[in-house]
LOLO-631099 format. One line per 5 residues: number of its first residue (from 0); their letters; for each residue x, y, z of C-alpha. Coordinates in nm, 3 decimals, m for minus. Layout:
! residues N
NUM	a	X Y Z ~ ...
This chain:
! residues 370
0	msage	1.723 m0.994 m1.294 ~ 1.887 m1.081 m1.624 ~ 1.879 m0.867 m1.936 ~ 1.551 m0.897 m2.122 ~ 1.346 m0.990 m1.817
5	lpysr	1.049 m0.764 m1.750 ~ 0.958 m0.716 m1.380 ~ 0.604 m0.674 m1.254 ~ 0.709 m0.331 m1.124 ~ 1.012 m0.108 m1.073
10	qvidd	1.102 0.238 m0.947 ~ 1.142 0.537 m1.180 ~ 1.442 0.750 m1.084 ~ 1.568 1.047 m1.285 ~ 1.845 1.306 m1.257
15	ddvaa	1.632 1.537 m1.039 ~ 1.591 1.257 m0.784 ~ 1.965 1.185 m0.783 ~ 2.046 1.555 m0.743 ~ 1.808 1.587 m0.447
20	viavl	1.981 1.303 m0.264 ~ 2.329 1.436 m0.347 ~ 2.234 1.776 m0.205 ~ 2.155 1.612 0.129 ~ 2.475 1.407 0.119
25	rsdrl	2.666 1.733 0.085 ~ 2.476 1.897 0.371 ~ 2.537 1.881 0.744 ~ 2.235 1.661 0.820 ~ 2.182 1.306 0.695
30	ttgpa	1.930 1.161 0.940 ~ 1.589 1.300 1.038 ~ 1.601 1.675 0.982 ~ 1.476 1.952 0.751 ~ 1.427 1.727 0.449
35	vdqle	1.190 1.508 0.653 ~ 0.997 1.818 0.761 ~ 0.973 1.926 0.397 ~ 0.842 1.588 0.281 ~ 0.585 1.572 0.560
40	aalaa	0.453 1.920 0.478 ~ 0.438 1.843 0.105 ~ 0.264 1.510 0.157 ~ 0.002 1.659 0.389 ~ m0.068 1.932 0.136
45	kvgar	m0.082 1.685 m0.153 ~ m0.349 1.466 0.008 ~ m0.536 1.739 0.195 ~ m0.459 1.626 0.549 ~ m0.357 1.845 0.843
50	havtf	m0.060 1.629 0.942 ~ 0.180 1.377 0.789 ~ 0.433 1.176 0.988 ~ 0.699 0.975 0.806 ~ 0.821 0.630 0.910
55	angta	1.101 0.392 0.816 ~ 0.861 0.179 0.609 ~ 0.492 0.110 0.558 ~ 0.487 m0.172 0.812 ~ 0.630 0.057 1.079
60	alhga	0.367 0.315 0.985 ~ 0.088 0.060 1.034 ~ 0.236 m0.035 1.372 ~ 0.255 0.331 1.468 ~ m0.103 0.401 1.361
65	laaag	m0.251 0.132 1.585 ~ m0.023 0.222 1.875 ~ m0.102 0.593 1.848 ~ m0.474 0.513 1.851 ~ m0.436 0.319 2.175
70	igpgd	m0.517 m0.022 2.027 ~ m0.374 m0.301 2.240 ~ m0.445 m0.614 2.442 ~ m0.814 m0.693 2.461 ~ m0.891 m0.515 2.133
75	rvvts	m0.985 m0.676 1.802 ~ m0.852 m0.550 1.470 ~ m1.023 m0.658 1.146 ~ m0.865 m0.633 0.804 ~ m0.880 m0.783 0.454
80	plsfa	m0.729 m1.128 0.402 ~ m0.619 m1.028 0.050 ~ m0.318 m0.818 0.139 ~ 0.042 m0.841 0.248 ~ 0.075 m0.985 0.599
85	asatc	0.167 m0.648 0.752 ~ m0.198 m0.541 0.731 ~ m0.269 m0.799 1.002 ~ 0.060 m0.837 1.187 ~ 0.044 m0.471 1.288
90	alyvg	m0.233 m0.581 1.525 ~ m0.013 m0.850 1.675 ~ 0.264 m0.595 1.730 ~ 0.040 m0.406 1.975 ~ m0.095 m0.723 2.141
95	aqvgf	m0.440 m0.706 1.980 ~ m0.645 m0.990 1.834 ~ m0.669 m1.024 1.455 ~ m0.987 m1.087 1.258 ~ m1.068 m1.094 0.888
100	adidp	m1.371 m1.014 0.675 ~ m1.403 m1.169 0.330 ~ m1.355 m0.954 0.019 ~ m1.617 m0.814 m0.215 ~ m1.563 m1.006 m0.542
105	dtlni	m1.655 m0.698 m0.746 ~ m1.381 m0.476 m0.600 ~ m1.137 m0.723 m0.434 ~ m1.148 m0.488 m0.135 ~ m1.280 m0.590 0.206
110	dldav	m1.659 m0.638 0.209 ~ m1.755 m0.357 0.444 ~ m2.098 m0.512 0.505 ~ m1.923 m0.824 0.635 ~ m1.701 m0.644 0.888
115	ppcda	m1.790 m0.782 1.232 ~ m1.795 m0.571 1.549 ~ m1.436 m0.471 1.625 ~ m1.227 m0.202 1.789 ~ m1.027 m0.112 1.479
120	lvavh	m1.059 m0.162 1.105 ~ m0.753 m0.165 0.878 ~ m0.915 m0.106 0.540 ~ m0.684 m0.210 0.254 ~ m0.719 m0.028 m0.078
125	yaglp	m0.624 m0.334 m0.285 ~ m0.421 m0.264 m0.601 ~ m0.489 0.110 m0.562 ~ m0.870 0.105 m0.581 ~ m1.007 0.289 m0.275
130	cdlas	m1.254 0.125 m0.039 ~ m1.583 0.311 m0.019 ~ m1.551 0.393 0.350 ~ m1.843 0.635 0.327 ~ m2.064 0.325 0.305
135	lprrp	m1.920 0.153 0.614 ~ m2.233 0.040 0.804 ~ m2.079 0.038 1.154 ~ m1.782 0.255 1.236 ~ m1.536 0.098 1.481
140	rvvve	m1.358 0.308 1.741 ~ m1.059 0.342 1.508 ~ m1.046 0.333 1.127 ~ m0.708 0.312 0.956 ~ m0.677 0.317 0.578
145	dacha	m0.401 0.088 0.454 ~ m0.331 0.292 0.142 ~ 0.012 0.142 0.076 ~ m0.116 0.076 m0.279 ~ m0.316 0.393 m0.317
150	lgaat	m0.114 0.715 m0.301 ~ m0.258 0.924 m0.583 ~ m0.601 0.760 m0.572 ~ m0.915 0.958 m0.493 ~ m1.283 0.931 m0.404
155	pdgpv	m1.559 1.193 m0.437 ~ m1.463 1.301 m0.084 ~ m1.108 1.390 m0.186 ~ m0.765 1.233 m0.226 ~ m0.687 0.912 m0.042
160	gscah	m0.498 1.035 0.262 ~ m0.734 1.321 0.346 ~ m0.892 1.094 0.610 ~ m1.245 1.197 0.513 ~ m1.382 0.877 0.671
165	sdmtv	m1.089 0.752 0.878 ~ m0.865 0.848 1.167 ~ m0.539 0.781 0.984 ~ m0.413 0.677 0.642 ~ m0.094 0.474 0.594
170	fsfhp	0.129 0.491 0.287 ~ 0.432 0.293 0.171 ~ 0.723 0.432 m0.029 ~ 0.874 0.098 m0.129 ~ 1.030 0.107 m0.480
175	vksit	0.731 m0.060 m0.647 ~ 0.479 0.191 m0.505 ~ 0.350 0.519 m0.652 ~ 0.659 0.705 m0.532 ~ 0.966 0.578 m0.350
180	tgegg	1.211 0.674 m0.078 ~ 1.388 0.337 m0.111 ~ 1.221 0.210 0.203 ~ 0.980 0.438 0.382 ~ 0.624 0.513 0.477
185	avttn	0.398 0.773 0.630 ~ 0.077 0.827 0.823 ~ m0.158 1.116 0.753 ~ m0.421 1.236 0.999 ~ m0.632 1.539 1.083
190	saela	m0.579 1.492 1.457 ~ m0.301 1.692 1.624 ~ m0.312 1.449 1.916 ~ m0.261 1.145 1.694 ~ 0.017 1.321 1.501
195	aslrr	0.201 1.398 1.825 ~ 0.160 1.037 1.940 ~ 0.290 0.910 1.604 ~ 0.597 1.132 1.629 ~ 0.677 1.007 1.978
200	frshg	0.624 0.646 1.874 ~ 0.867 0.667 1.582 ~ 1.138 0.826 1.796 ~ 1.182 0.621 2.116 ~ 0.892 0.798 2.291
205	mvarp	1.120 1.095 2.358 ~ 0.963 1.417 2.485 ~ 1.192 1.722 2.515 ~ 1.204 1.900 2.853 ~ 1.402 2.218 2.769
210	edggw	1.288 2.386 3.089 ~ 1.517 2.143 3.272 ~ 1.809 2.210 3.037 ~ 1.859 2.204 2.662 ~ 1.977 1.844 2.681
215	cyeid	1.685 1.712 2.883 ~ 1.418 1.473 2.759 ~ 1.189 1.209 2.907 ~ 1.073 0.867 2.789 ~ 0.742 0.756 2.937
220	evayn	0.638 0.480 2.694 ~ 0.781 0.188 2.502 ~ 0.846 0.314 2.151 ~ 1.074 0.253 1.856 ~ 1.331 0.405 1.624
225	yrltd	1.118 0.411 1.309 ~ 1.251 0.738 1.165 ~ 1.312 0.823 0.801 ~ 1.645 0.980 0.700 ~ 1.687 1.312 0.524
230	mqaal	1.847 1.128 0.230 ~ 1.531 0.923 0.185 ~ 1.306 1.223 0.242 ~ 1.485 1.427 m0.024 ~ 1.421 1.148 m0.274
235	gssql	1.058 1.133 m0.159 ~ 0.999 1.505 m0.206 ~ 1.144 1.491 m0.556 ~ 0.929 1.189 m0.638 ~ 0.616 1.345 m0.486
240	gklgs	0.635 1.624 m0.739 ~ 0.588 1.361 m1.012 ~ 0.305 1.172 m0.844 ~ 0.036 1.308 m1.075 ~ 0.222 1.208 m1.390
245	fvamr	0.314 0.868 m1.246 ~ m0.049 0.787 m1.163 ~ m0.170 0.920 m1.498 ~ 0.076 0.692 m1.679 ~ m0.033 0.394 m1.470
250	nalad	m0.398 0.466 m1.558 ~ m0.316 0.502 m1.928 ~ m0.133 0.168 m1.925 ~ m0.421 0.005 m1.740 ~ m0.666 0.137 m2.000
255	ryrnl	m0.446 m0.002 m2.276 ~ m0.431 m0.342 m2.104 ~ m0.811 m0.339 m2.090 ~ m0.833 m0.269 m2.463 ~ m0.572 m0.530 m2.555
260	ladar	m0.731 m0.796 m2.334 ~ m1.097 m0.709 m2.394 ~ m1.158 m1.016 m2.607 ~ m0.899 m1.244 m2.447 ~ m1.041 m1.581 m2.362
265	gvvlp	m0.988 m1.699 m2.007 ~ m0.891 m1.361 m1.856 ~ m1.094 m1.172 m1.595 ~ m0.991 m0.808 m1.589 ~ m0.947 m0.625 m1.256
270	paapr	m1.211 m0.386 m1.124 ~ m1.189 m0.028 m1.247 ~ m1.276 0.294 m1.065 ~ m1.651 0.268 m1.014 ~ m1.772 0.608 m1.136
275	agwrh	m1.695 0.977 m1.178 ~ m1.504 1.127 m0.888 ~ m1.304 0.810 m0.822 ~ m0.942 0.765 m0.927 ~ m0.758 0.433 m0.922
280	ayhlf	m0.386 0.446 m0.840 ~ m0.314 0.117 m1.026 ~ m0.031 m0.004 m0.808 ~ m0.122 m0.343 m0.958 ~ m0.299 m0.469 m1.268
285	avqva	m0.409 m0.806 m1.132 ~ m0.601 m1.024 m1.378 ~ m0.754 m1.361 m1.295 ~ m0.677 m1.664 m1.510 ~ m0.750 m2.035 m1.510
290	drrsv	m0.461 m2.272 m1.432 ~ m0.265 m1.985 m1.280 ~ 0.040 m2.201 m1.200 ~ 0.084 m2.302 m1.565 ~ 0.038 m1.946 m1.689
295	ydsmh	0.275 m1.809 m1.425 ~ 0.545 m2.061 m1.513 ~ 0.507 m2.001 m1.887 ~ 0.534 m1.624 m1.848 ~ 0.842 m1.649 m1.628
300	aagit	1.004 m1.886 m1.877 ~ 0.949 m1.616 m2.140 ~ 1.109 m1.347 m1.922 ~ 0.787 m1.186 m1.796 ~ 0.808 m1.187 m1.416
305	aqvhy	0.437 m1.166 m1.341 ~ 0.360 m1.194 m0.969 ~ 0.079 m1.308 m0.738 ~ m0.073 m1.060 m0.493 ~ m0.128 m1.215 m0.249
310	vpiyr	m0.118 m1.546 m0.072 ~ m0.417 m1.476 0.158 ~ m0.297 m1.388 0.505 ~ m0.498 m1.666 0.675 ~ m0.309 m1.926 0.469
315	hplya	0.020 m1.847 0.640 ~ 0.102 m2.091 0.923 ~ 0.107 m1.809 1.179 ~ m0.261 m1.739 1.112 ~ m0.366 m2.097 1.042
320	rmgft	m0.257 m2.177 1.397 ~ m0.505 m1.914 1.515 ~ m0.788 m2.118 1.364 ~ m0.843 m1.937 1.035 ~ m0.924 m2.170 0.743
325	pdqfp	m0.972 m2.107 0.370 ~ m1.335 m2.220 0.375 ~ m1.420 m1.917 0.592 ~ m1.334 m1.681 0.305 ~ m1.483 m1.818 m0.019
330	ntera	m1.460 m1.493 m0.217 ~ m1.093 m1.451 m0.131 ~ m1.024 m1.815 m0.222 ~ m1.195 m1.781 m0.561 ~ m0.996 m1.467 m0.641
335	yagll	m0.667 m1.605 m0.515 ~ m0.700 m1.915 m0.733 ~ m0.645 m1.705 m1.046 ~ m0.481 m1.376 m0.948 ~ m0.178 m1.277 m1.154
340	slplf	m0.027 m0.926 m1.154 ~ 0.094 m0.819 m1.498 ~ 0.388 m0.577 m1.533 ~ 0.277 m0.220 m1.466 ~ 0.499 0.082 m1.395
345	ptltr	0.520 0.432 m1.545 ~ 0.807 0.359 m1.785 ~ 0.657 0.039 m1.926 ~ 0.667 0.086 m2.304 ~ 0.395 0.001 m2.553
350	sdqdr	0.619 m0.266 m2.704 ~ 0.680 m0.413 m2.357 ~ 0.307 m0.417 m2.297 ~ 0.242 m0.582 m2.633 ~ 0.499 m0.846 m2.541
355	vvdvl	0.325 m0.911 m2.207 ~ m0.011 m0.958 m2.378 ~ 0.135 m1.182 m2.646 ~ 0.315 m1.404 m2.393 ~ 0.000 m1.419 m2.178
360	ahalv	m0.211 m1.524 m2.478 ~ 0.028 m1.805 m2.566 ~ 0.047 m1.914 m2.201 ~ m0.331 m1.934 m2.182 ~ m0.345 m2.148 m2.497
365	raeaa	m0.082 m2.385 m2.359 ~ m0.265 m2.406 m2.024 ~ m0.594 m2.484 m2.196 ~ m0.433 m2.754 m2.414 ~ m0.258 m2.922 m2.121
């Protein structure tokens, strides 16, 4: 990215983060070790869950969640079509069938009333706004929260990640998320059995057998090397200590966007937290505009790298070949036609934000005149 360009998001790294990683580099352990244990304990405490298990990335964590729950061939997994593809491909990884339910246009989250009978639900908290899983009419055998956007969000039942109405919650620590480990992810759960299964799955399925010798272990299942390193975990623990301030800054910036754009013609603002007791994590500030392509191109030409989240999953050829078509998901199609994520990250300055709004206003005028 050239000088002067403003990304839609970026990580926030300070000297404490750098020092935490250097301390591990100077230690005797670089891969999965005490720093991973520390991050898992801190994350579980932060979200109010009994267990947290780290993974190499959020996609691996989604894979692990479905595998640990025993989802596989013959099962059907339903998710939101307005998400990154990993929310659905995790089902394919375990040999399950994928299904989608259209979104609620008021929240841009999956319409829980439209969820068909299924074995597992992957409920995506789009942009950081939690799904109201307490209102889920029919609970499938397994409920997984895809909270890759929503670390730091909350509902009246507690922080996202406490699994108040789910079996597991999945987080991502990609650089554009609430906190980062570079690449990384985690699953939280209140089930000791699921936590043990998750730990086996991320580490080749290995089970120690010390009674047969200190070197002895067994592998009784197909599993993966999805482990996080201590270097990454040290960064994550340092970042986790700043989660509250990061989310507060994101909310303050979102409120300021709302004020600046309140009277803007041709802009639909994103849904806010619905009422007291709810907290939005604001991973994204995704507005909806007319003639999105023109506005997108104009903003990029001016150095504002707004982004689109997301191409609906069913539009990808992999899923189109399965028979999914846009006309099956009218609410998602209407939203997708105009979605545009404006820059939002904790260190975005007021002058940067003013520039975004000014460029957007001029882009809308040009689009309308075209």
